[in-house]
Backbone as CSV, one residue per row, in Angstrom:
resi,resn,N_x,N_y,N_z,CA_x,CA_y,CA_z,C_x,C_y,C_z
1,MET,186.340,47.941,124.222,187.377,47.904,123.197,188.730,47.657,123.868
2,PRO,189.446,46.599,123.471,190.721,46.300,124.117,191.760,47.370,123.788
3,SER,192.590,47.652,124.777,193.660,48.630,124.539,194.891,47.907,123.993
4,THR,195.623,48.610,123.185,196.858,48.036,122.654,197.998,48.433,123.575
5,PRO,198.961,47.552,123.754,200.081,47.893,124.634,200.876,49.046,124.037
6,PRO,201.486,49.853,124.901,202.296,50.961,124.383,203.508,50.416,123.639
7,PRO,203.978,51.145,122.637,205.174,50.674,121.922,206.380,50.698,122.849
8,PRO,207.354,49.833,122.587,208.555,49.854,123.426,209.283,51.181,123.244
9,PRO,210.037,51.592,124.257,210.787,52.836,124.131,211.725,52.783,122.932
10,ALA,211.869,53.896,122.275,212.778,53.970,121.124,214.214,53.816,121.595
11,ASP,215.035,53.244,120.741,216.455,53.174,121.058,216.983,54.593,121.220
12,ARG,217.918,54.744,122.129,218.492,56.057,122.398,219.971,56.039,122.053
13,ARG,220.478,57.220,121.698,221.890,57.323,121.327,222.515,58.502,122.058
14,VAL,223.511,58.219,122.878,224.240,59.244,123.613,225.258,59.883,122.686
15,GLY,225.276,61.191,122.620,226.274,61.893,121.822,226.022,61.863,120.332
16,ALA,224.800,61.565,119.904,224.498,61.461,118.468,224.832,62.748,117.728
17,GLU,224.601,63.875,118.382,224.850,65.158,117.717,226.338,65.443,117.501
18,TRP,227.210,64.690,118.168,228.660,64.902,118.039,229.345,63.779,117.289
19,THR,228.594,62.746,116.924,229.162,61.550,116.320,228.869,61.521,114.828
20,HIS,229.879,61.246,114.025,229.738,61.228,112.567,230.252,59.897,112.040
21,GLN,229.464,59.280,111.175,229.865,58.017,110.575,229.848,58.138,109.064
22,ASP,230.932,57.680,108.465,231.061,57.625,107.010,231.574,56.228,106.692
23,GLY,230.645,55.328,106.393,231.028,53.930,106.222,231.467,53.376,107.561
24,ASP,232.669,52.795,107.613,233.164,52.272,108.889,234.059,53.277,109.618
25,ARG,234.122,54.501,109.138,234.927,55.562,109.761,234.032,56.392,110.682
26,THR,234.401,56.465,111.948,233.659,57.256,112.932,234.558,58.375,113.434
27,THR,234.006,59.580,113.509,234.716,60.729,114.067,233.778,61.461,115.018
28,LEU,234.343,62.373,115.802,233.569,63.175,116.743,233.782,64.653,116.453
29,THR,232.809,65.470,116.812,232.967,66.919,116.727,233.706,67.395,117.972
30,LEU,234.802,68.096,117.766,235.574,68.715,118.839,235.495,70.219,118.663
31,THR,235.825,70.965,119.701,235.931,72.417,119.595,237.379,72.805,119.798
32,VAL,237.858,73.740,118.968,239.197,74.294,119.129,239.068,75.805,119.260
33,CYS,239.827,76.397,120.174,239.837,77.842,120.360,240.896,78.449,119.459
34,ASP,240.492,79.372,118.610,241.455,80.023,117.718,242.285,81.080,118.441
35,ASN,241.914,81.413,119.686,242.673,82.385,120.456,243.828,81.730,121.224
36,CYS,243.571,80.567,121.863,244.612,79.945,122.691,244.932,78.504,122.295
37,ALA,244.229,77.943,121.318,244.450,76.601,120.783,243.969,75.466,121.690
38,ALA,243.257,75.762,122.784,242.695,74.703,123.631,241.641,73.928,122.845
39,ARG,241.464,72.667,123.206,240.481,71.799,122.531,239.622,71.090,123.564
40,TRP,238.348,70.742,123.167,237.435,70.047,124.071,236.554,69.065,123.355
41,PHE,236.102,68.119,124.145,234.983,67.262,123.791,234.236,67.010,125.087
42,PRO,232.924,67.172,125.066,232.073,67.565,123.950,232.288,69.025,123.566
43,PRO,231.809,69.400,122.371,232.019,70.765,121.885,231.361,71.806,122.782
44,ARG,231.873,73.024,122.714,231.305,74.142,123.478,231.411,75.429,122.680
45,ARG,230.767,76.440,123.128,230.709,77.713,122.394,231.636,78.783,122.954
46,THR,232.185,78.572,124.146,233.098,79.531,124.764,234.287,78.765,125.322
47,CYS,235.462,79.307,125.127,236.683,78.669,125.616,236.736,78.754,127.142
48,SER,236.864,77.611,127.805,236.960,77.621,129.265,238.377,77.904,129.743
49,THR,239.330,77.994,128.822,240.701,78.323,129.181,240.914,79.834,129.179
50,CYS,240.457,80.510,128.101,240.710,81.950,127.983,239.426,82.784,127.862
51,ALA,238.259,82.144,127.890,236.942,82.791,127.817,236.646,83.435,126.460
52,SER,237.409,83.110,125.441,237.172,83.638,124.105,235.967,82.937,123.486
53,ASP,235.245,83.666,122.647,234.186,83.015,121.882,234.647,82.774,120.441
54,ASP,235.958,82.913,120.220,236.546,82.656,118.908,236.890,81.165,118.817
55,VAL,235.844,80.339,118.792,236.018,78.898,118.741,235.355,78.352,117.477
56,ARG,235.805,77.166,117.078,235.203,76.520,115.909,235.193,75.017,116.124
57,ASP,234.272,74.357,115.435,234.180,72.906,115.502,235.064,72.280,114.440
58,ILE,235.699,71.168,114.810,236.503,70.372,113.880,236.115,68.909,114.068
59,ARG,236.536,68.063,113.163,236.319,66.620,113.291,237.570,65.968,113.857
60,SER,237.365,65.007,114.737,238.491,64.272,115.319,239.060,63.287,114.307
61,ASP,240.216,62.765,114.634,240.749,61.620,113.912,239.881,60.416,114.273
62,PRO,239.877,59.369,113.475,239.099,58.180,113.822,239.806,57.254,114.810
63,GLU,241.081,57.526,115.098,241.833,56.660,116.003,242.564,57.480,117.058
64,GLY,242.809,56.860,118.211,243.529,57.479,119.305,244.259,56.422,120.101
65,ARG,244.694,56.782,121.324,245.425,55.849,122.191,244.849,55.892,123.598
66,VAL,244.822,54.741,124.221,244.324,54.618,125.587,245.248,55.361,126.543
67,TYR,244.646,56.156,127.416,245.373,56.815,128.501,245.288,55.946,129.761
68,ALA,244.072,55.513,130.106,243.841,54.655,131.273,242.501,53.952,131.092
69,SER,242.358,52.784,131.719,241.127,52.001,131.583,240.767,51.338,132.898
70,SER,239.501,50.923,132.987,239.045,50.213,134.171,237.900,49.281,133.810
71,VAL,237.813,48.176,134.512,236.674,47.276,134.390,235.675,47.674,135.476
72,VAL,234.466,48.016,135.066,233.407,48.391,136.001,232.689,47.113,136.413
73,ARG,232.678,46.836,137.705,232.105,45.587,138.193,230.752,45.764,138.876
74,ILE,230.390,46.983,139.226,229.076,47.282,139.796,228.450,48.323,138.888
75,ALA,227.361,47.943,138.220,226.780,48.776,137.161,225.530,49.506,137.630
76,PRO,225.308,50.696,137.083,224.037,51.378,137.330,222.907,50.667,136.578
77,ARG,221.685,51.016,136.918,220.512,50.418,136.269,220.610,50.536,134.752
78,GLY,220.316,49.461,134.062,220.347,49.446,132.600,221.662,48.990,132.009
79,PHE,222.714,48.978,132.798,224.024,48.535,132.333,224.293,47.138,132.895
80,GLN,225.020,46.340,132.146,225.321,44.979,132.554,226.806,44.879,132.908
81,ALA,227.098,44.681,134.192,228.483,44.531,134.626,228.943,43.102,134.350
82,PRO,230.214,42.885,134.151,231.260,43.899,134.039,231.303,44.506,132.632
83,TYR,231.789,45.750,132.574,232.049,46.398,131.292,233.282,47.273,131.443
84,VAL,233.873,47.644,130.313,235.147,48.364,130.330,234.935,49.811,129.888
85,LEU,235.499,50.726,130.664,235.565,52.145,130.305,237.025,52.515,130.135
86,THR,237.292,53.421,129.204,238.665,53.852,128.984,238.713,55.339,128.677
87,TYR,239.750,55.984,129.168,240.054,57.347,128.735,240.945,57.226,127.510
88,VAL,240.595,57.974,126.478,241.295,57.910,125.206,241.800,59.296,124.832
89,ASP,243.051,59.379,124.412,243.596,60.622,123.854,243.432,60.559,122.348
90,ILE,242.716,61.559,121.811,242.446,61.579,120.375,242.345,63.031,119.917
91,SER,243.131,63.377,118.942,243.100,64.725,118.340,243.226,65.850,119.362
92,GLY,244.037,65.637,120.399,244.301,66.690,121.373,243.298,66.804,122.501
93,VAL,242.366,65.847,122.622,241.438,65.829,123.754,241.505,64.459,124.425
94,ARG,241.053,64.411,125.661,240.931,63.134,126.367,239.454,62.923,126.641
95,LEU,238.930,61.771,126.216,237.513,61.508,126.415,237.299,60.132,127.003
96,LEU,236.147,59.953,127.638,235.787,58.684,128.248,234.890,57.922,127.289
97,ALA,235.180,56.638,127.076,234.392,55.831,126.149,234.289,54.396,126.642
98,HIS,233.234,53.735,126.231,233.062,52.306,126.475,233.927,51.518,125.494
99,VAL,234.296,50.300,125.895,235.010,49.361,125.033,234.117,48.125,124.930
100,PRO,233.156,48.127,123.994,232.181,47.040,123.920,232.831,45.678,123.687
101,GLY,232.333,44.686,124.411,232.803,43.321,124.224,234.119,43.000,124.910
102,ALA,234.769,43.999,125.492,236.060,43.737,126.151,235.828,43.084,127.505
103,GLU,236.702,42.156,127.840,236.647,41.524,129.153,237.722,42.085,130.074
104,GLU,238.770,42.635,129.471,239.864,43.220,130.231,240.077,44.652,129.780
105,ALA,240.602,45.464,130.678,240.891,46.857,130.352,242.118,46.934,129.457
106,PRO,242.038,47.661,128.328,243.229,47.792,127.480,244.324,48.579,128.195
107,ALA,245.561,48.207,127.939,246.715,48.841,128.574,246.919,50.258,128.048
108,PRO,247.503,51.139,128.878,247.853,52.471,128.385,248.699,52.363,127.121
109,GLY,248.416,53.222,126.158,249.152,53.223,124.904,248.525,52.375,123.814
110,THR,247.522,51.568,124.165,246.873,50.724,123.163,246.182,51.592,122.121
111,PRO,246.441,51.375,120.832,245.728,52.130,119.812,244.272,51.651,119.728
112,VAL,243.358,52.610,119.600,241.935,52.294,119.511,241.302,53.073,118.367
113,ARG,240.175,52.547,117.895,239.419,53.164,116.796,238.030,53.519,117.308
114,LEU,237.568,54.717,116.956,236.210,55.125,117.304,235.196,54.289,116.545
115,THR,234.074,54.028,117.190,232.970,53.305,116.584,231.686,53.746,117.273
116,VAL,230.573,53.218,116.850,229.299,53.403,117.534,228.802,52.018,117.890
117,ALA,228.381,51.834,119.156,227.995,50.499,119.599,226.990,50.589,120.738
118,PRO,226.245,49.509,120.963,225.380,49.458,122.140,226.238,49.466,123.399
119,ILE,225.819,50.259,124.393,226.555,50.306,125.656,225.695,49.866,126.832
120,ALA,224.373,49.819,126.646,223.463,49.397,127.716,222.124,49.040,127.102
121,GLY,221.307,48.376,127.899,219.975,48.036,127.430,219.149,47.457,128.543
122,THR,217.852,47.574,128.382,216.931,47.054,129.388,216.135,45.878,128.864
123,GLY,216.360,45.482,127.642,215.539,44.474,127.009,214.423,45.123,126.206
124,GLU,213.984,46.295,126.640,212.955,47.044,125.918,213.567,48.089,124.995
125,SER,214.730,48.585,125.368,215.396,49.583,124.544,216.900,49.398,124.658
126,VAL,217.604,49.964,123.710,219.061,49.867,123.670,219.624,51.277,123.696
127,LEU,220.681,51.458,124.458,221.396,52.725,124.520,222.690,52.560,123.747
128,THR,222.882,53.362,122.696,224.123,53.319,121.930,224.885,54.605,122.145
129,SER,226.166,54.567,121.852,227.020,55.740,122.003,228.287,55.544,121.176
130,TYR,229.079,56.622,121.073,230.413,56.461,120.530,231.148,55.533,121.493
131,ALA,232.040,54.749,120.986,232.802,53.792,121.777,234.139,53.608,121.073
132,VAL,234.999,52.783,121.633,236.274,52.492,120.978,236.516,50.994,120.971
133,THR,237.274,50.552,119.974,237.710,49.171,119.900,239.221,49.160,119.682
134,PRO,239.926,48.270,120.364,241.377,48.190,120.162,241.713,47.843,118.716
135,VAL,242.799,48.433,118.243,243.298,48.179,116.894,244.391,47.122,117.023
136,ASP,244.441,46.190,116.092,245.474,45.156,116.125,246.852,45.774,116.256
137,GLY,247.721,45.102,117.016,249.089,45.576,117.187,249.240,46.430,118.421
138,GLY,248.291,46.415,119.343,248.190,47.248,120.553,249.453,47.528,121.305
139,ALA,249.313,47.725,122.593,250.428,48.069,123.467,251.253,46.831,123.803
140,ASP,252.516,47.041,124.109,253.310,45.904,124.539,253.110,45.708,126.052
141,PRO,253.495,44.565,126.618,253.221,44.273,128.021,253.881,45.231,129.001
142,THR,254.890,45.977,128.594,255.563,46.908,129.488,254.859,48.253,129.555
143,GLY,253.753,48.424,128.815,253.024,49.686,128.837,253.408,50.601,127.691
144,GLY,254.437,50.265,126.938,254.828,51.065,125.788,253.984,50.683,124.586
145,THR,254.244,51.303,123.469,253.499,50.941,122.254,254.438,50.249,121.292
146,ARG,253.832,49.412,120.477,254.624,48.684,119.482,254.788,49.525,118.238
């Protein structure tokens, strides 16, 4: 009896438990400490600033601003170089995200919008995650914002 080939690996999603989509609006779950007001992403159950367990989850804004970016030219297995990574300030936290389809690193101050997009793949499976895309009207060439 001939054997059937195994099914391809299922698509995977990084951060799915923290990512929320409502139509084209994407937000993330953040944690805020009600004792000292510190915030984090990804969420946590104990404040690493004051050790309080008086924390709660909130939803981020759907947009933020680039803090710093880089073009990655040597990729780990499954990723296709070059690709762009950026640190984004959003709702009081700084997080690292991919910028799908970008060829250049966005300038500091560039407004970006959260989204969900493929960030890697092997041909057999796709890895998706929260990501950001620049919003029209970005940063000016001097590094300031318009």
